[in-house]
C-alpha angles and dihedrals in degrees: 000000000000122000088247089071093056126083128216116232090258093052090046092056091045091052095052102034095088089064096032109032093178093061113117137172090252091054092052089051090049091053088052091050088052091054098249097113128043110185123178120245129232121230086264092055097254120141117253119198120203125205086261090056090050092052091048092051090049090054091049093049092045093052091048095047103037105022098033091221118166117239092254091060093043091051091050092052093048091049091050090051090054090052092045106037093187092058115109119237119206114262140165088272091059108093094172115115099199113107102216095166103111121111120237088253091055092048094050095047132083113236128205110248091234089066093061094094089056097041102036103018093237137105129271090234091056091051089050090052089055090054091049089052091052095246094120135013126221125225122211128237119221086260092054097254120148113252128194121218114239092231088063095058094088091047091052091053091048092051091046092054091047087057089069087066093051094260107132136178093275090055090050095057088088088064090055091053091045091049091052091052094044094047090056089050092049093048092053092046091051092051090054093042094051093045091054090052095060118321132253098324091050091051090064097051126101089237091056092049091052091048091049091050091052091046091051092050090050094048090049092051092047095048091046089053091046092050092048092049093050094047092047091050093049095045093047090048091051093047094048092052093053 
């Protein structure tokens, strides 16, 4: 790669500042000190940033600004992407809200609530408000400390991002009630679907369980699309009439 393809730290900041106005030379240096950036050095000791470095910095800034991830979580995701080259890293082209960045170990563990600022980039009080609204449920340690299930980490990040739009835990209670109703509907539908496929004996087979799992995933996708379509139609109708 020729030197013309590299950027100095000043040019790097200049390139990304339109999208990230708070970006400064000192912040880029700080990210390097924290082990998130690894620029090459010229013979004179100046930092040289390749297109790959630029893309990496964009991902870091995007996850900080739009996902509110702490640096420890961002670093973990970037390291996993290096180990698994096919893995997608969040970028400004990624409109998906779901934070599917936790390792299997993280998902299967229980985490002390006081680690939520580090793991999810949010406050302990906000996580407690989610529990009060019924969105998550705490477990208890032998010492009586509140523990958060790993499978709830993504949900916490989603709720935290929704908060930036003024949608708080109290607003989200309706989703808990809707989920309770829909889960009962899905369970009944799966019983009927499996019975039609082959009766009681068939219900107990591995093949039937796999078929039921696929049916559930499909029903969930369809109802999510239906819900999105209905909400979009209602909101657009309301906005157009104002």
